N, C-alpha and C positions, 0 to 999 in steps of 0.2 A: 557656516558651511551650507552650501546649497543642498536642497533636498534631492535625494537620489531619484533618477528617472524611473528605475524599476525596483520595487520593493516586493519581497516574497510575502504574500498574505497568508497562504496556507499550503501545506504539503500533506496530501493524503497518501499514506504508504503503510504497508504492514510488514511483519517480520518474515524472513525467509523460513522455509520449513526444514530447519536443521536444529539439532538439540542445543548447541552452545552459542546461539546467535544473539543472546541478549544479556546485558550486564547493567546493574543499577549502581551508580556511583555515590560516594559519600556526599558529593555536592548536590545530590538530588536529581541529577540528569540520568535518564535511561538511554543507553546506547544500544542500538540493535542494527543488524544487517538487513537491508531491504534491496533486493536485486543485487546490483554491483556497488551499492553505496552503503555508508554507515549513517544512520539518522540519529540525531541527539534530540530526545523528547523530554519536555518538562511536564511532569504529571500535575504540577500545581497550576501552571498557566494553560495546560491542556493543548499544547501546540509543539510542533517540531521547531526547534530554535536554530538548528544547523544541519546541513547535509554534507558529508565528507565524501568526495569522489576521488578515487585513486585506483581502485581495483578494476580489472578488465574481465573478471569472472564473478560468479555469485559469491557474496560474502557468507562464509559458513560459521565464523566464530568471532566474537567481539569480547574483549575483557578490559575493564579499567584496571590500572596498576594502583592498588590501594596503598596509601601511605601509612607508616607506623604510628603517626600522630592522629590518624583517623580524619585528617583534613581533606579538603577538596582535591581531587586527583588532578595531576598535570599531564599525565600520559595515558594513552589508550592504545591497545594493540588489537589489530584485526587480521584475520586470515581468510583466504578465499580459494575458489576453485581454479584461479589462475596460478596456483602453487606459490603465491606471494604472501608474505606477512608484512604488514605496514605498521610502523610505530608513528603515532600522531602525538604531537606535543602542543600544549597550550601556550600561546603568547598573547598578552593583552586580552585575555578572555576568549580568544579564538583558536581553534585547533587547526594545525597545519600538518601536512604530510612531511615527516622529517626523513625517515629512512625506510627503504625497502629491503627486507631480508630475503635474499634470493638463495635458494639451496635445495628446497624440496622439489621432488619431481612429480608429485601428485597433489591433489587438493588438500589444503590444510583444514583440519576438522576441529582442532581444539588448541587453545593457547592459555598460558598463565605467566605471570611475571611478578617479581618482587624487587624492591629497591635495595641496591647495594650502597656502600659508602661512596662519597664523591659524585653524587648525582648519576650513578651508573645503574643500569637495570640488568637483572638476570631473567631471561625469557626462555620458557620451554614451549615447544610446539610439537604437535603430532600430526601426521598426514597419512594419506592412503598409499604412500610409497613404503609403508611398513617401517618407518623410522620415527624416532623422537629426537629432535635436535635442541641443543641448548645454545643460546646466543648471549653475547655480552654487548650491551648497547651503551655507548659512551657519549651520546649526544650528537656526534657528527657521523658516526658509522656504527654498524652492528656486524660483528663477526661470529661465525658459528664456531664454538669452542669444543663441542662434543656431539657426536652422533651415535645414538643407540639404535641398533638394527634388531628387528623382531622377526626376521626371515620372511615367512609367508603370513604372519599374524598382523593384526591391526590394533593399535591402541586408540580407544574412543575418547579418553579424557586424560588430562594431566593436571597436577596441582603442586605448587611449590610452597615451602615453609622453611622456617629456621628450626633446627633441632633444639630441644630444651636446654637452656643455659649455655648456648653457644651461638656463634655466627657461622654455623655450618649449614648450608642449604640441603634440604631433603626433597626428593621428587617422588611423587606417587603417580603411577600409570595404571589405568584399568582398561582391559581390552577384551578381545574375542576368545582368549584362552581361559576365561573365568577366574583369573588370578589378578591380584594387585601386586605390582612390582615396585619395590622401594629402592631408590638409588640415592646415595649420599656422596657429597664431595669429599674426597680424601686426597690430600697433597695435590690439589689443583685439578684432579680428574674425578669424574663421577663413576662410581662403581656400584654394582648391584649388591645390596645388603640382605634383602629378604624378598620372599614371595608369599603373599598371604592367600590361603585357600579358604573356600567356604561357599562362595557364590556358585550356582549351578547353570548359569547362562551368561551371555555377554554382559560385561560391566559397562554401564552407560555414563556414570558420573562418579567423580571422586572430589572431595574438598576437605582441606585441613582447617582446623581452628585451634587457637592456643587458649587453654583453660588452666589457670592457676599453675603455670609453669609446665604443664603437660601438653602434649599434642593430641587432639581427637581427630580421627579421620572418618568421614562419612562416605560410604560407597553405596551405590544403587545399581540394580541390574535388571535384566529381562526376566529373572526368576521371580519377579514381583516383590522382592525383599530388599530391605535396607540394612546395612551392617554398620555399626559404630565401633571403631577400633581405638584403643588408647596406647600412645607411645610415651614411655617415661624414661628418664635418665636413671640407670640402675646404680644404687650405692654399692660400695665394695664391702660393707660390713656383712659378716656371716649371720644368717638367721638363727635364732635359738630353737630349741627342740619343740617349744609350744607352737611356734609359727610353722614349723615343718609339718605338724600334724593337722593343721587347719586345711579345709578344702579350698584350693586356689584354682583359678583358671590357668590352663596351660599357656605358657608365654614363649614367644620366639625372641631370642636374644641375639644381638649383633654388636660387634666391637669395632670402633673406629680408632685408628692410630694416626695422630697428627703431631708432627714435630716431637717424636719420641714419647708423647703422652697419649695414653689410650683411655677411651671412655666407652662404657657399655650402655646399651639401650635395650629396653624390652617392649614388645608389642603384645597386647592381649585383646581378645574380642570382648568388648564392653557389653554389646547388646545386639539383638536381631529384631528389627521392627517389621512386623507383618500387619498389613492393613489394606494395601492396594490389591486390586483384583486383576491387574494387567501389568504389562511391562512398566517399570519405573525408569523414566528418562532423565529426571533432574533431581538433584539434592543440593541444599543450600543452607548454610548456617546464618543465623541472625548476625548482622554486622556488629563488630565490637564498638564500644564507645569509650571515651576517656573520662575517668572519674578519679578526682584527687590526684591528677598527674599520672595515673597508671591506666593501662588498657584493661577494660573489663569486658569479658565475653559472656553474653547471656546464653544459657544452655537451651537454645530453641532451634529446632531444625525443621526446614520446610522441604516437602517432597512433592513432585508432580508426576502423574502417571498417564498412560494411555487409557485408563478407565475413566477419564474426564474429571478426575478429582485432584485437589491439592490437600495435603494433610500437614498440619502444624503439630510437631511432636515436642514434648518437654519432659523433663524429669519430675516425677512426683516428689513432693516434699516429704521428707522422712525416709521413705523406702528407697528413693533414688532410681526407681523403675521408670523406664521411658514409656510414656503413654500418649495416646492421641488426644490432643487438646481441641483442635478445630478441624473440621473437614468441610471444604467448599468445593463447588464444581458446577457442571452443567448437566441438565436433564433434557432428554429429547434431542431432536435434530438428527441428521444423518452424518454427523461429522466424526472424525477420529478424535483422539484425546490430546493430552498436553505433551509438549516436547521439552519444556523446561520451566523453571520458576526462579523468581528473585524476590527479595524482601527489601523494603525501603530502609534507609539508614537508622530510623528510629523504631522500626518494627511495626509501624501502625498501618502499613499497606503491604499487600502481597500481590504478585503479578505472575500470571502464567501466559505462555504463548503456545498456540495450538497448531495442529497440522495444516489448517487453512490460513495460517499467518495471523489470525486474530489475536489480539491481546485481551486478556481477562483480568480485570483489576478488582480487588476487594479491599475495602477500607474498614478499619475497626471503628465501631460506633463509639462516640464520645461518652465516657462515663459508664459504658456497658462492656465490661470485660467478657470476652468470649463471644461477642455478637459482631458478626462481620456482614457488610452489605456490599452489593456490586457497585462499582464506581464508573464514572464516565471516562472513557479512554479512546485514543485514536484508533481508526480503522482504515482499511484500504483494500484495493484489489491485490490478489496474490499471483496475478499473471499480467501479461501485457494489456494496457488499456487501449481499446481500439477506437472509441468514439465518445464524444460527450456533447451535451447541448444545455444551454440555459433555458429556463422557462421564459415565456414572453415578457414577464414583468421583471426578470433579472433577480429573482429572490432565491432560487435554488438551481443546482446543477444535477443533471442525470448523466451517468457515465456507464458504459458497457465494456466488458473485457473478456479476454480469453479464459478467465477463471469461471466463465459461465454464469456470471451475475450481472444484474443492473443495480446500481447504487445511487442513492439520492443524498446530496450534501447540501446543507443550509447553514447560515450563521446563527449562533445561539448566543444571546446576550444575557450574561448572568447579572444578578443584582449588584454584586460587589465589584464588578469589573467595568471599566470604561470601554474596552475594546471587545467586540464579539469574537468568538472562536468558531471555526467551521467544524461540523460533525455530520456523520452519517446518521440520518434519522429514519431511513426506510430502505428496504431491499426489495423493490417491487417485483423482481423476477430472479428466481434461482432455477437455472435451466440444466438440461442434460447435454447441450451442445455449446461450443465456444461462441460467445456473442461477438457480433461483427459491427453492427451499425444501429443507430436509432434516430428518430425524428420526433420532435414535439408537435402535437396537433392540439393547439389550445393550451390552457394552463395546466390542466390535470389529466392529460391524455397523451399517450405516445405510442409510436409504432416501433417495433424492434425486429432486427434480422439477425440470424445466427448461421452457423454452418449447417443449415437445412434449407429446404426449398420453400418453406412457409414463412410468411410474415405474421406477426402476432400483434394485436392491438390491446393496450391496457388502459384502464381508467382508474383513477384514484378512488378508494373507498372512503366512506364518511369518517371512519376512525382515523385515517391518515389526515384528512382535512382538519379535523378537530385538534389532533396532536400538533400538526404544523402551525396552527394558529397559536397554541400554547407556547411552543418553543420559539417561534419567530417573532411573536408579539403582534402579529397582524390580526385585526378584528375578524372574528369568525364569520360574522354576517357578510363582510366584504368578500371573503373567500367563497362562501356558499353561493353568493350571487354570480361568481365567475365560473362555477362548476355546475354541471348538470346534476342537480340533486334529486330529480324524480327517480324513484326506484333505485336509489343509490345503495349498494350493499354496505354492510358494516365492515367487511374485510374479505380476505381470501385465504384459501388453503389448497395445498397440492395433494391429490390422492397418492397413496403409497407407491403405486406403480405408474403414475401419470407424469406428463410434462406440462399440463395446462393448469393454471391457477383457477380454481373454481370459486365463484362468488359465494360468500356466506352472508345471509340476511339475518335480520333481527330475530325472526321466527326460528332460525336454525340453532340459535344459541340457547334456547330454553329446552332442557332435557324432556323428552317425551316419556310418558308412563306407558306401561304395558297395555292399559285399556285403550289409550289413544292409538297405539300402533296396531291393535288387533290382538292376535293370540301370540304374545311372546315373541321368541326368536324363530323366524322362518328358515334362516340359513346361517351358516357359520359367519358370513360377512356381516350379518346384522349385529353380532356381539361386539364389534369394534367400531369405535366412532370414526366417521368419515372426516370430520373437521377437527383440525388441530389448532384452529385460530381461537385466541382469547382476546377480546377487546381490551386495550390498555388506555389509561389516561396518563399521558406523559407530560411532565413539566421540565424534563431534561432528556438528552439523547439516550436511547435505550441501549442496554448491553447486548452482546453478541447473540445470546440464545433467543432474545426477543426479536432481534433483527431477522434471525433465521426463520422464525415460524409465525410471528404476529404482525409483520409489516408488509406482507405481500400485497400486490394489487391484483384484482380479478382480471382475467383475460376476457375481453368482450367480443373479439373477432379473430378469425384466421383468414389470411388472404393467400389463395393458391393461384399460381400462374407461371412461376419461374421453373426452369428445368434444372438449375444447379444452385449451389450454395449462395446465399445472399451476400452482397458485397457493400452496397451503399444505399442510402435513403436521403430524401429531402422533402420538405413540406413548404407550402407557400404561406405568406403572412396572413392571408385571408381565411386560412383554415378550410380551404375547399378541396385542395388536391394534394396527394402524396405521390412522389415519384420513387421508383425502386429499380435496382439493377442487380444482376447476379454475375458470378464468375462465368466467363465465356471464352472459348477458343475458336468459335465460329460466329459469323455475322447473325445467324438465326437466333442465337442465344443472347446476343449482346444488346437486344432491343431494350429500351427503357419502358417500363410499364407505368401507366398513370392510374390512380385509384381515387374515387370520390371519398372524401373524408366524412360525408354524411351517410351515404348508403353503403359504403365500402364495396361498391361494384367496380370492376375493372373498366376504365373508360377508354383507354387507348394503348396501343403498343407503338413506340416510336423507334423504328429501325433506322440506323445510320452507321453505327460503328461496327468494326469487324472483330474487336477483342473487348475484354472486360472494361466496362465503364467504371472508372475508379472513384469519381466523385461528381456530385450534381449540386446545383444551387439555383434557387428561384431568385429573380430580382426582387428587391424590397416591395415594389408595387405589384408583384405577381404577374407581370406582363410577359416576362421571358423565363425560359428554363435553359440553363447552361449545363452541358455534360462534357466531361473530359475523360479520355480513355487511354488504355494501354497501347492503342494503335497510334499514339503520338498526335492525335488530332482532337479538336473540340467541335461540338455542334451546338447551335443556338436555335431554340424553338420558341415561337411566338404564339401567344394565346389569340385565337380568332376573336374578332369584334363580335360581342353578343348581338348587336343590332343586325349583323349580316345573317345570322341564323336565329330568328326569333322563336322558332319551334323547339329548338334544342336548348334547354336551360343548363345542361351540363357543360363545363369548360372543355374547349377543344383546342389542341395545339398543332401547329404546322411548322415544318422546317423553315427557318428564316434564312440561315446561312451556316456554313461550316468550313473548316479547313480540310484540304485534301493532302495526300502525301507530298504532292509537288508544291503546295502552298504553305505547308506546316513550317513553323519556325523552330519548334522544339524537335530535338533529334532523339530523345529518349522518352520513356513513359511519362505522361503528365499525371502527377500525383494529386494535385489539389487545385481548387478554384474558388473564387468568391466575387461578390458584387460590391461596388461602392454604394454608399447610403443614398446617393442622389440618382441611382438607376442608370447613370451615364456610362460607367466603365466596369469592366470585369478584369480579373487578374488570374493568371495561370502560373503554376510552378511545376518544375519537372526534375527528373533525375539528371538531366544535362546541366544542372546548377543554375539554370536561367529562370528569372522571374520577369514576366511581361504583362503590361497593362494594355488592354484592347478597348477600342471605342472610337467614336462616341456612338452609343446605341440609341440615344434619344434624338439624334439629328434627323431633320426632316428629309434630307436628300436621299436617305437610304430607303428607297421605295422598291417594294418587292414586285418583280415582274416574273412571270413563269419561266421566261427564257434566261434571264440574267439575275441571279440572286444578288443581294447587296453584298458588298465587300467590306468587312470590318478588319481594319489593319491595326498593327501595334501603334499605340499613340504614346508609348514611352520608349526610351532607349532600353536595350536589353541589359538587365541587371544580372551580373554574375556574382552569386553569393559564396562561391568557393567550395560548396558541398551540395550533395543531393538535397533539393528543397522539397521536403515531404509534406509540408503543410503551409498554407498561406491564408491570411484573413485581413479584410478591410475593417478598420475601426468604424463603427456606425456613427460616431460623433466627428463632424468635420473639424479640422484644425484651423487656427486663425490664418487668414490669407487664402482661403479656399484650397488649402493643401490637404492631402489625404495621408492618414497614418496607416501603415501596414505592418503586420507581424509575419515573419517568415520562420518556420520551424525546419531545422536541418536534421539530416540522418545522424549527425554526431550528438544530437540532443540539445544543441544550443538554440535559443530563440533570438532573432534579430529584429530590431525595429527600424523601419525606414519611413521617411517622409517623401511623398511624391507630389510634384507640381507639374501641371501641363505646361509645356513650353513649345514654342513654334518649331525650333530646330533642336530636338534632343540629341546632342552628340556627346559621346564619351561619358554617358550616365550622369550628365550634369543636372538632370531633372530629379535625380535620386539623392537624398541626404541621409547618411547613416545617423540614426537618432539615438540608438542605445542598443545594448545587447546584454544577455544574461551572463554573469561571470561563472566561473567553474563550480561554485557552490550552489548557484541558482539553477544551472542547466540540468536537463535530464542526462542520465548516463547512457541512455540508448535513444533510438529514433523517436522524434516527435511525431505522433500519429495524427493529432488533430489540434487545431487552435480555434477558439471561439471567444469573441469579445462579448462582454455583457451588453445587452441591447440598450441599456440606458447609461447615462453618465453617472458618476458617483460610485461609492463602494457599498456593496450589499450589506445591510444590517447596521450601517454607520450613520444613516440619516443625513448624508451629505449629497443626496440626489438633487438634480436641478429641478427647478419649478416647471410644472407642465409636463405630465408624465409622457415619457417616450418622445418628447420633442427633440428634433435634431437641430441644435443651435450651437453656436460657438461659445455662448455664454454658459453660466452655470458652473458646476463643479470642475475643478482642474483634474480630478482623478477619473480614470477609466480602469476597468478590470478586464484581464485577459485570463482565460482558463486554457490549460494545455494538458493533453493526454499523452503519456509516453509509453514506449515499449518496456520501460524500466519499472513497470507496475504502479507508477505514481500519477496522481492528478495534482497539478500545481496551479495555484491562483496567484496572479501577479497584480499588484496595484501599480498603475503607470501614470506618472504625472505628465499629462500631454502639454502643459504650458511651460514645463522646464526647458530651458534652452542651454 
């Protein structure tokens, strides 16, 4: 079988900020909702193995349908803000969308399911339309068999189980009335059998477990407490007088009559677990295992709370009292706590997901019971990713997003693995404004723009360079030679009320004595340390709390000049100039500003457009600057010949040519642009679904005269891609036969690959060849915001780069890598086989 043209190398995505969004399957896969998709993550391989796209709204709840033989699950249920519930079924190891359950009129917030006989499923779902619905899934369709209405109340969680010693399903619902409602199936209909009182605030989670023939129900609530209830089948024999006199817990009894046979069940409160200091959002039993042909349930309970801790509870041997065994969590940071928790099938790993979407994994140390250590786990933006960029060597990716963070991804090659996995190893900027754009200036320096008028320049600290060398396997001496190591700070920290990352030097890390400082504390602020940074020596990607406070980059410069929020940035390959543009509704604000990347002075303002400049790109040789705009035109600026102005050493650009409204080919906003690697052509893409290549910019006949600017015309036929083309990028490695490979990102989330060849008479798009496209599982679920090719051939971290660093040749590796940023909160890296036909 031929190698696929497009392979997904990595997906960086985090969990949605809803309580029931994550579920750990018996097969070892973790399923969680990320934006409008469901990601399947393998914690052993440390990568996302599949992305399931089907919902049109945020995924709020995901649940594996556990099998009674504790084997690998074949069904997965998800519910979303689109009021839909989807049942996914595995075939040949791959999950496909089988049935949409349509019926709720509000966002679905929790689901649970159990296997019936004959491959059927009984599914319970609750939504913000104040109903709980029960569905019968038969493989080809799912029908709603029962609807329970709660008036104006909401049920936050549901859980299904079999009543002891029978095949009668029982449903537990917990909600905003502080009660647990129990419903049991009787003669084909679900009827209410009990309401359990005790909690004093909204109930956030309920889960059944079967222990020695009895049912245990764990419930957690916003009153910071967890309650464990026991449901037993009641025998008909009368108790003797001795039993009558013993102290017993009060029990609630209900009777079910089925086919003229009645059976009684009793529910008692087993225990109240107090240990959390804030709302408890998640509670989860250790998964059962098969021992000697029977299902064995360990009495171990995991809880997660907004106090940023997870607690593992177990019954004390002998007394049977529930006690706290292990407490893990996060210290510091300005984040909220945990939304939910899960335990691995063998109980050796526990996982929490937090308000900011981050996953927190702890692994039990081998041979040391009770000792847990943080583990490496996936991370990603928790809002739309707006921009990304490769470093000049193609070893790492920086991305910025509307979650107000800048994140750095790099491949990590473990000793026991042949393939590297990508991980976030630094969070250079955690801001107070939504991030919008960034541009790399050299290898360890970048400029970023957010929804503010200021541009900020960041440079990597020494601690990052050392850790990057450890994780990536690059020699430290080589990295230090490429970065400015004179007066390089150790790290950075953000003051309590500030937005600027302050540099922390070696001298700041040694605590000062009172004698050195003078006379003790002079003011209240002296009593609190200014720096929260602690230098780390990392040999593996850091956990979330280290990313939050120990991996920041110091801010070295602020650039003032724009009147509105920043929108786009670009830098030239010679690291001399940075171009910036902001949001604009008038020509006076739409000017592009040029900055010197050595002195950080403003060099020029380039006025041409009347509305926001949406993207800019310098030609690879740094001779031209291209800008595209919301006014549907583009402008091309040329660097003046230094020989003409020997007195001025700073670069200076003049308008070379531009399109006007009467000469523009695009009829809607131009979203994106890019240059070919040989500096001859540039490409533009627009909301009008058109992609056009323009040139030749290097031809000698285009001589600028003051009266008549050169005319640069389309040199390709107009390519209609069928959807708004929001991102476009030329592959920097030429294809055989001097053809060019382009990637086009669409508003639908799909990425298309085209091969373009210059032809004399391009008619009917004959010069374009559709080369490949992302399938439904590879595509983003929302708009593609940015596409960037790796600047070198080969796959990062794999050692298959071509000889001669950065050389643009048709030889060498057949692989190239493409990074894409999506509004669906994800960064995706694709391996593309450019020689596959």
